[in-house]
Each structure stands twice: as C-alpha cells, then as structure tokens.
Backbone and ligand atoms as CSV (ligand in chain L), in Angstrom:
chain,resi,resn,atom,element,x,y,z
A,1,MET,N,N,-14.744,16.028,-5.006
A,1,MET,CA,C,-14.048,14.811,-5.371
A,1,MET,C,C,-14.695,14.189,-6.588
A,2,GLU,N,N,-13.892,13.379,-7.271
A,2,GLU,CA,C,-14.390,12.777,-8.510
A,2,GLU,C,C,-13.807,11.373,-8.654
A,3,ILE,N,N,-14.626,10.433,-9.023
A,3,ILE,CA,C,-14.162,9.060,-9.250
A,3,ILE,C,C,-13.283,9.029,-10.489
A,4,ILE,N,N,-12.146,8.377,-10.389
A,4,ILE,CA,C,-11.243,8.221,-11.529
A,4,ILE,C,C,-11.692,6.987,-12.300
A,5,PRO,N,N,-12.096,7.150,-13.544
A,5,PRO,CA,C,-12.551,5.980,-14.304
A,5,PRO,C,C,-11.367,5.082,-14.653
A,6,PHE,N,N,-11.399,3.884,-14.115
A,6,PHE,CA,C,-10.273,2.981,-14.295
A,6,PHE,C,C,-10.781,1.556,-14.061
A,7,PRO,N,N,-10.303,0.585,-14.843
A,7,PRO,CA,C,-10.789,-0.785,-14.633
A,7,PRO,C,C,-10.425,-1.296,-13.227
A,8,LYS,N,N,-11.363,-1.991,-12.608
A,8,LYS,CA,C,-11.099,-2.551,-11.280
A,8,LYS,C,C,-10.154,-3.738,-11.401
A,9,PRO,N,N,-9.152,-3.822,-10.546
A,9,PRO,CA,C,-8.276,-4.996,-10.585
A,9,PRO,C,C,-8.976,-6.201,-9.955
A,10,LYS,N,N,-8.510,-7.397,-10.309
A,10,LYS,CA,C,-9.011,-8.613,-9.651
A,10,LYS,C,C,-8.513,-8.667,-8.218
A,11,LEU,N,N,-7.314,-8.137,-8.037
A,11,LEU,CA,C,-6.683,-8.231,-6.718
A,11,LEU,C,C,-5.839,-6.987,-6.468
A,12,HIS,N,N,-6.011,-6.416,-5.307
A,12,HIS,CA,C,-5.137,-5.327,-4.884
A,12,HIS,C,C,-4.568,-5.720,-3.535
A,13,LEU,N,N,-3.270,-5.912,-3.534
A,13,LEU,CA,C,-2.571,-6.372,-2.339
A,13,LEU,C,C,-1.818,-5.197,-1.719
A,14,PHE,N,N,-2.069,-4.960,-0.462
A,14,PHE,CA,C,-1.318,-3.957,0.286
A,14,PHE,C,C,-0.351,-4.703,1.199
A,15,VAL,N,N,0.923,-4.476,1.010
A,15,VAL,CA,C,1.936,-5.195,1.782
A,15,VAL,C,C,2.585,-4.231,2.773
A,16,CYS,N,N,2.576,-4.619,4.026
A,16,CYS,CA,C,3.174,-3.759,5.045
A,16,CYS,C,C,4.696,-3.823,4.976
A,17,ILE,N,N,5.310,-2.643,4.898
A,17,ILE,CA,C,6.774,-2.567,4.906
A,17,ILE,C,C,7.248,-1.723,6.102
A,18,ASN,N,N,6.331,-1.475,7.019
A,18,ASN,CA,C,6.674,-0.639,8.176
A,18,ASN,C,C,7.836,-1.263,8.957
A,19,ASP,N,N,8.824,-0.443,9.232
A,19,ASP,CA,C,10.037,-0.945,9.898
A,19,ASP,C,C,10.320,-0.109,11.147
A,20,ARG,N,N,10.163,-0.752,12.309
A,20,ARG,CA,C,10.439,-0.061,13.570
A,20,ARG,C,C,11.802,-0.436,14.149
A,21,SER,N,N,12.562,-1.237,13.404
A,21,SER,CA,C,13.794,-1.795,13.974
A,21,SER,C,C,14.833,-0.739,14.343
A,22,ALA,N,N,14.780,0.427,13.717
A,22,ALA,CA,C,15.789,1.455,14.010
A,22,ALA,C,C,15.318,2.464,15.058
A,23,ILE,N,N,14.116,2.274,15.577
A,23,ILE,CA,C,13.597,3.209,16.577
A,23,ILE,C,C,14.184,2.844,17.941
A,24,PRO,N,N,14.917,3.743,18.548
A,24,PRO,CA,C,15.530,3.434,19.846
A,24,PRO,C,C,14.477,3.079,20.903
A,25,GLY,N,N,14.719,1.969,21.601
A,25,GLY,CA,C,13.828,1.558,22.687
A,25,GLY,C,C,12.523,0.938,22.230
A,26,ASN,N,N,12.352,0.761,20.924
A,26,ASN,CA,C,11.094,0.202,20.431
A,26,ASN,C,C,10.945,-1.265,20.835
A,27,ALA,N,N,9.778,-1.639,21.308
A,27,ALA,CA,C,9.510,-3.033,21.653
A,27,ALA,C,C,8.391,-3.631,20.795
A,28,THR,N,N,7.831,-2.819,19.915
A,28,THR,CA,C,6.731,-3.307,19.078
A,28,THR,C,C,7.299,-3.928,17.806
A,29,PRO,N,N,6.896,-5.154,17.489
A,29,PRO,CA,C,7.421,-5.775,16.257
A,29,PRO,C,C,6.889,-5.064,15.018
A,30,SER,N,N,7.557,-5.294,13.905
A,30,SER,CA,C,7.100,-4.699,12.649
A,30,SER,C,C,7.400,-5.626,11.474
A,31,CYS,N,N,6.726,-5.360,10.380
A,31,CYS,CA,C,6.870,-6.199,9.180
A,31,CYS,C,C,8.217,-5.991,8.490
A,32,GLY,N,N,8.720,-4.771,8.549
A,32,GLY,CA,C,10.059,-4.506,8.056
A,32,GLY,C,C,11.040,-4.680,9.189
A,33,PRO,N,N,12.292,-4.975,8.914
A,33,PRO,CA,C,12.881,-5.051,7.575
A,33,PRO,C,C,12.704,-6.398,6.888
A,34,ARG,N,N,11.876,-7.292,7.457
A,34,ARG,CA,C,11.665,-8.604,6.803
A,34,ARG,C,C,11.201,-8.384,5.359
A,35,ILE,N,N,10.213,-7.504,5.179
A,35,ILE,CA,C,9.755,-7.109,3.844
A,35,ILE,C,C,10.105,-5.634,3.663
A,36,ARG,N,N,10.782,-5.337,2.556
A,36,ARG,CA,C,11.307,-3.987,2.305
A,36,ARG,C,C,10.655,-3.380,1.053
A,37,PRO,N,N,10.784,-2.066,0.902
A,37,PRO,CA,C,10.260,-1.429,-0.315
A,37,PRO,C,C,10.786,-2.067,-1.604
A,38,ASP,N,N,12.050,-2.483,-1.608
A,38,ASP,CA,C,12.593,-3.128,-2.814
A,38,ASP,C,C,11.886,-4.442,-3.125
A,39,ASP,N,N,11.386,-5.120,-2.073
A,39,ASP,CA,C,10.631,-6.358,-2.308
A,39,ASP,C,C,9.337,-6.053,-3.051
A,40,VAL,N,N,8.699,-4.954,-2.680
A,40,VAL,CA,C,7.453,-4.570,-3.364
A,40,VAL,C,C,7.750,-4.216,-4.824
A,41,LYS,N,N,8.875,-3.544,-5.061
A,41,LYS,CA,C,9.268,-3.246,-6.443
A,41,LYS,C,C,9.471,-4.542,-7.224
A,42,GLU,N,N,10.100,-5.521,-6.575
A,42,GLU,CA,C,10.320,-6.804,-7.253
A,42,GLU,C,C,8.990,-7.487,-7.574
A,43,VAL,N,N,8.045,-7.424,-6.648
A,43,VAL,CA,C,6.730,-8.028,-6.897
A,43,VAL,C,C,6.041,-7.330,-8.064
A,44,LYS,N,N,6.139,-6.003,-8.121
A,44,LYS,CA,C,5.521,-5.263,-9.227
A,44,LYS,C,C,6.148,-5.669,-10.560
A,45,ARG,N,N,7.458,-5.837,-10.561
A,45,ARG,CA,C,8.157,-6.270,-11.775
A,45,ARG,C,C,7.664,-7.666,-12.187
A,46,TRP,N,N,7.536,-8.547,-11.204
A,46,TRP,CA,C,7.067,-9.915,-11.433
A,46,TRP,C,C,5.628,-9.915,-11.962
A,47,ILE,N,N,4.787,-9.022,-11.445
A,47,ILE,CA,C,3.406,-8.889,-11.931
A,47,ILE,C,C,3.421,-8.501,-13.404
A,48,ARG,N,N,4.275,-7.543,-13.765
A,48,ARG,CA,C,4.387,-7.125,-15.174
A,48,ARG,C,C,4.839,-8.290,-16.056
A,49,GLU,N,N,5.851,-9.031,-15.592
A,49,GLU,CA,C,6.387,-10.158,-16.354
A,49,GLU,C,C,5.316,-11.226,-16.604
A,50,ASN,N,N,4.376,-11.351,-15.668
A,50,ASN,CA,C,3.306,-12.339,-15.803
A,50,ASN,C,C,2.119,-11.816,-16.614
A,51,GLY,N,N,2.202,-10.554,-17.048
A,51,GLY,CA,C,1.124,-9.980,-17.837
A,51,GLY,C,C,-0.120,-9.654,-17.024
A,52,TRP,N,N,0.035,-9.425,-15.737
A,52,TRP,CA,C,-1.108,-9.192,-14.840
A,52,TRP,C,C,-1.278,-7.713,-14.475
A,53,THR,N,N,-0.602,-6.831,-15.201
A,53,THR,CA,C,-0.571,-5.422,-14.807
A,53,THR,C,C,-1.954,-4.810,-14.593
A,54,SER,N,N,-2.913,-5.162,-15.459
A,54,SER,CA,C,-4.235,-4.557,-15.309
A,54,SER,C,C,-5.131,-5.330,-14.345
A,55,GLN,N,N,-4.660,-6.487,-13.866
A,55,GLN,CA,C,-5.475,-7.323,-12.971
A,55,GLN,C,C,-5.022,-7.280,-11.523
A,56,VAL,N,N,-3.723,-7.047,-11.325
A,56,VAL,CA,C,-3.165,-7.158,-9.977
A,56,VAL,C,C,-2.380,-5.901,-9.627
A,57,TYR,N,N,-2.759,-5.287,-8.534
A,57,TYR,CA,C,-2.002,-4.144,-8.033
A,57,TYR,C,C,-1.327,-4.556,-6.737
A,58,CYS,N,N,-0.123,-4.078,-6.540
A,58,CYS,CA,C,0.580,-4.319,-5.284
A,58,CYS,C,C,1.095,-2.971,-4.782
A,59,THR,N,N,0.712,-2.640,-3.576
A,59,THR,CA,C,1.039,-1.336,-3.006
A,59,THR,C,C,1.674,-1.520,-1.642
A,60,GLN,N,N,2.760,-0.834,-1.423
A,60,GLN,CA,C,3.372,-0.909,-0.092
A,60,GLN,C,C,2.564,-0.052,0.883
A,61,ALA,N,N,2.478,-0.536,2.102
A,61,ALA,CA,C,1.693,0.162,3.114
A,61,ALA,C,C,2.487,0.256,4.408
A,62,LYS,N,N,2.122,1.220,5.200
A,62,LYS,CA,C,2.660,1.277,6.560
A,62,LYS,C,C,1.804,0.361,7.413
A,63,CYS,N,N,1.948,0.440,8.715
A,63,CYS,CA,C,1.322,-0.531,9.602
A,63,CYS,C,C,-0.157,-0.787,9.269
A,64,LEU,N,N,-0.489,-2.088,9.136
A,64,LEU,CA,C,-1.866,-2.496,8.865
A,64,LEU,C,C,-2.592,-2.912,10.142
A,65,GLY,N,N,-1.882,-2.829,11.275
A,65,GLY,CA,C,-2.540,-3.043,12.556
A,65,GLY,C,C,-2.487,-4.455,13.111
A,66,PHE,N,N,-1.805,-5.359,12.424
A,66,PHE,CA,C,-1.703,-6.735,12.919
A,66,PHE,C,C,-0.242,-7.133,13.116
A,67,CYS,N,N,0.549,-6.225,13.634
A,67,CYS,CA,C,1.979,-6.433,13.848
A,67,CYS,C,C,2.195,-7.692,14.690
A,68,ASN,N,N,3.171,-8.483,14.272
A,68,ASN,CA,C,3.550,-9.645,15.071
A,68,ASN,C,C,5.025,-9.909,14.839
A,69,ALA,N,N,5.633,-10.560,15.819
A,69,ALA,CA,C,7.084,-10.753,15.770
A,69,ALA,C,C,7.490,-11.834,14.783
A,70,GLU,N,N,6.551,-12.697,14.397
A,70,GLU,CA,C,6.900,-13.878,13.599
A,70,GLU,C,C,6.852,-13.660,12.093
A,71,SER,N,N,6.087,-12.661,11.642
A,71,SER,CA,C,5.898,-12.560,10.196
A,71,SER,C,C,5.427,-11.172,9.790
A,72,SER,N,N,5.320,-10.997,8.481
A,72,SER,CA,C,4.794,-9.743,7.927
A,72,SER,C,C,3.346,-9.940,7.497
A,73,VAL,N,N,2.687,-8.812,7.249
A,73,VAL,CA,C,1.235,-8.797,7.049
A,73,VAL,C,C,0.893,-8.146,5.706
A,74,ALA,N,N,-0.167,-8.631,5.086
A,74,ALA,CA,C,-0.702,-8.009,3.881
A,74,ALA,C,C,-2.221,-7.977,3.986
A,75,CYS,N,N,-2.820,-7.112,3.207
A,75,CYS,CA,C,-4.270,-7.007,3.143
A,75,CYS,C,C,-4.679,-7.123,1.678
A,76,LEU,N,N,-5.693,-7.930,1.406
A,76,LEU,CA,C,-6.101,-8.223,0.037
A,76,LEU,C,C,-7.512,-7.711,-0.207
A,77,TYR,N,N,-7.645,-6.979,-1.316
A,77,TYR,CA,C,-8.955,-6.492,-1.747
A,77,TYR,C,C,-9.253,-7.023,-3.136
A,78,PRO,N,N,-10.509,-7.298,-3.483
A,78,PRO,CA,C,-11.704,-6.709,-2.874
A,78,PRO,C,C,-12.215,-7.412,-1.625
A,79,GLU,N,N,-11.661,-8.581,-1.241
A,79,GLU,CA,C,-12.212,-9.289,-0.088
A,79,GLU,C,C,-11.993,-8.539,1.228
A,80,GLY,N,N,-10.917,-7.767,1.295
A,80,GLY,CA,C,-10.606,-7.077,2.537
A,80,GLY,C,C,-10.089,-8.019,3.600
A,81,LYS,N,N,-9.417,-9.096,3.180
A,81,LYS,CA,C,-8.894,-10.035,4.176
A,81,LYS,C,C,-7.431,-9.738,4.480
A,82,PHE,N,N,-7.055,-10.018,5.712
A,82,PHE,CA,C,-5.693,-9.798,6.168
A,82,PHE,C,C,-4.979,-11.137,6.253
A,83,VAL,N,N,-3.708,-11.142,5.882
A,83,VAL,CA,C,-2.915,-12.359,5.892
A,83,VAL,C,C,-1.624,-12.089,6.646
A,84,LYS,N,N,-1.267,-12.993,7.540
A,84,LYS,CA,C,0.044,-12.917,8.187
A,84,LYS,C,C,0.830,-14.168,7.807
A,85,GLY,N,N,2.050,-14.285,8.249
A,85,GLY,CA,C,2.859,-15.450,7.914
A,85,GLY,C,C,3.819,-15.198,6.767
A,86,ILE,N,N,3.879,-13.983,6.270
A,86,ILE,CA,C,4.772,-13.647,5.163
A,86,ILE,C,C,6.197,-13.510,5.689
A,87,GLN,N,N,7.091,-14.287,5.089
A,87,GLN,CA,C,8.502,-14.245,5.501
A,87,GLN,C,C,9.403,-13.624,4.443
A,88,THR,N,N,9.048,-13.843,3.187
A,88,THR,CA,C,9.928,-13.412,2.092
A,88,THR,C,C,9.098,-12.841,0.944
A,89,VAL,N,N,9.801,-12.247,-0.006
A,89,VAL,CA,C,9.146,-11.746,-1.209
A,89,VAL,C,C,8.495,-12.892,-1.983
A,90,GLU,N,N,9.083,-14.081,-1.894
A,90,GLU,CA,C,8.496,-15.240,-2.576
A,90,GLU,C,C,7.145,-15.588,-1.970
A,91,ASP,N,N,6.975,-15.382,-0.679
A,91,ASP,CA,C,5.668,-15.615,-0.045
A,91,ASP,C,C,4.622,-14.647,-0.604
A,92,VAL,N,N,5.024,-13.409,-0.843
A,92,VAL,CA,C,4.091,-12.430,-1.413
A,92,VAL,C,C,3.655,-12.880,-2.803
A,93,LYS,N,N,4.613,-13.332,-3.603
A,93,LYS,CA,C,4.284,-13.823,-4.948
A,93,LYS,C,C,3.364,-15.034,-4.880
A,94,GLU,N,N,3.651,-15.954,-3.968
A,94,GLU,CA,C,2.816,-17.148,-3.826
A,94,GLU,C,C,1.383,-16.766,-3.447
A,95,LEU,N,N,1.257,-15.802,-2.554
A,95,LEU,CA,C,-0.063,-15.323,-2.135
A,95,LEU,C,C,-0.834,-14.778,-3.340
A,96,ILE,N,N,-0.174,-13.969,-4.153
A,96,ILE,CA,C,-0.817,-13.404,-5.348
A,96,ILE,C,C,-1.200,-14.520,-6.310
A,97,ARG,N,N,-0.288,-15.446,-6.544
A,97,ARG,CA,C,-0.548,-16.551,-7.479
A,97,ARG,C,C,-1.770,-17.354,-7.019
A,98,GLU,N,N,-1.818,-17.675,-5.744
A,98,GLU,CA,C,-2.956,-18.440,-5.209
A,98,GLU,C,C,-4.264,-17.678,-5.388
A,99,GLU,N,N,-4.225,-16.390,-5.142
A,99,GLU,CA,C,-5.449,-15.580,-5.262
A,99,GLU,C,C,-5.904,-15.493,-6.716
A,100,ILE,N,N,-4.966,-15.270,-7.627
A,100,ILE,CA,C,-5.306,-15.144,-9.048
A,100,ILE,C,C,-5.829,-16.469,-9.587
A,101,GLU,N,N,-5.155,-17.563,-9.242
A,101,GLU,CA,C,-5.593,-18.875,-9.728
A,101,GLU,C,C,-6.953,-19.251,-9.139
A,102,GLY,N,N,-7.209,-18.797,-7.926
A,102,GLY,CA,C,-8.498,-19.075,-7.291
A,102,GLY,C,C,-9.640,-18.283,-7.908
A,103,LYS,N,N,-9.317,-17.247,-8.666
A,103,LYS,CA,C,-10.342,-16.393,-9.275
A,103,LYS,C,C,-10.567,-16.702,-10.742
A,104,LYS,N,N,-9.895,-17.717,-11.267
A,104,LYS,CA,C,-10.073,-18.066,-12.694
A,104,LYS,C,C,-11.409,-18.752,-12.898
L,1,FES,S1,S,4.087,-3.123,11.244
L,1,FES,FE1,FE,3.154,-4.356,9.720
L,1,FES,S2,S,1.142,-4.638,10.467
L,1,FES,FE2,FE,2.040,-3.323,11.921
C-alpha cells in the first residue's frame, strides 16, 4: 500500500444514505429515503459553488451504526464525531457551514 499525496481537507463529511424502506418485513429504521444519493450530489455541487472543493469533502455512506427513526446521520472528520437530527439536504449544508465557519 502507498499513501496518496493529497492535501488534507478541513472537513470530510460522510452522510448516510442507507435505505431499508424497500426491504420486505424490515423493522429497522434507516437514513434513506430521507437523504438520497441525489442529495449528496447537490451538496457536492453546493460545495463547489462556495469554492470549498479543496477544503470540504462530502461522501455518501451506508449505515454508520446510529440508525434512528427520527432523522438521518452523518459522521464528520477529522473530529470523528457523529451527528443525528438531519432531515433535509439543507440540514447537511447547514452542518457543513457551521463546521467551516467554526474552523476559521
Ligand atoms: S441507516 Fe443510517 S446510520 Fe444506519
């Protein structure tokens, strides 16, 4: 293995898009379809529009292990903190904005 030389981002957000809603008989809640892959694409577009491409990464993820019926979950690095309470793509953007502004 070899380390890929690349600038470290200020923030790397992993957003859960795992969707169990179509699984027959499933009783476990999931972050999708509340948050969908297209929402992550929209966030990436918004990051580019804000000129944060080299500072902020947003990656869709499958289950992050904190499934709950009320909201979706994300994990933020480098802190490695988990956040729940995400309802919409706008919440994801707000989370990123708060993190970036807090790091200025
Ligand atoms: S389905 Fe999103 S944290 Fe488990």
